[in-house]
C-alpha positions, -999 to +999 in steps of 0.1 A: -202-395+816-173-379+792-189-374+756-167-368+728-165-334+720-160-325+684-144-292+672-159-271+645-139-288+621-144-323+622-185-318+629-183-300+596-165-325+578-191-359+597-222-338+582-206-327+546-209-290+547-185-262+555-165-248+589-178-214+567-217-231+569-213-242+602-203-209+616-234-190+598-257-220+611-243-207+645-249-165+637-286-179+626-289-193+658-294-225+637-266-246+664-247-235+695-210-251+705-218-269+742-183-250+747-151-236+736-118-254+741-089-237+757-074-228+721-110-211+714-119-239+696-160-239+688-169-274+710-200-294+699-219-327+710-229-354+693-265-333+687-253-303+666-244-337+640-281-348+644-290-303+642-274-298+612-288-328+597-323-322+601-312-282+588-300-299+557-335-319+559-350-286+560-336-275+529-341-302+511-382-297+519-377-254+504-371-235+535-343-210+533-323-205+562-341-178+580-374-196+575-353-230+592-346-200+615-381-192+617-395-221+622-366-228+651-374-190+670-418-205+666-411-237+681-385-228+709-412-201+716-444-224+724-458-219+751-461-259+758-447-286+734-485-299+727-482-261+709-453-261+690-461-295+682-491-283+664-473-252+644-447-283+634-473-301+622-492-272+606-458-258+589-452-300+574-491-303+565-483-272+544-450-285+532-468-320+519-493-307+497-465-280+484-447-314+479-475-332+461-487-308+439-446-305+427-448-343+423-481-344+399-457-310+381-429-334+381-446-366+363-464-337+336-422-332+329-417-365+328-442-380+302-434-346+284-395-353+282-406-391+273-428-381+247-401-356+232-376-382+237-393-404+216-405-377+189-369-369+192-361-401+176-370-396+147-349-368+137-321-372+114-340-388+091-347-357+073-319-345+048-291-322+058-306-295+039-335-285+067-334-259+088-335-254+124-369-234+117-381-266+101-380-283+131-405-294+156-430-288+134-417-312+099-439-333+078-412-362+081-426-395+084-438-403+122-439-366+124-469-349+130-468-310+138-501-308+156-484-339+177-453-327+187-449-327+219-441-289+232-410-291+245-399-290+204-428-279+190-414-245+213-385-247+191-405-236+159-413-198+153-432-181+129-401-169+105-414-133+100-402-113+072-398-076+087-373-049+071-354-038+098-360-003+089-397-007+096-385-020+132-368+010+139-393+033+122-420+027+144-403+027+174-390+064+175 
């Protein structure tokens, strides 16, 4: 059965990557052409499309290319399928735990951003005489210094009047 072979540029276009990325994957041993054309072009089967998509998914999970390379070496170096799959399961279990922890952090960030945006809806009601140093801790209607979300209240910093000469004298 004649399987269609893809040149490196065709493969790159098919997967939405650059030719340079394909060459890098080859250099790292993540991707191997099945042959070369008479003109010297790298030729890949459609399995290469699946491999590049797999590499992308691994990167989506937070793996660097060297980590993907190590993962693949471990897989290929396994004594047998069950041992290889056991290692894959261990890695994926770890990534799932990391992903869940990241989701919890992101949900907290989402709540903080929503609270900050809600707080900021009230901003602009103050007069133009207010300075930025007063924002995030002002007493405008609806604003409560204690209730200001951290992303807003963190903007305010205590104003310290320390003469520049005192700072330079203390560092000599």
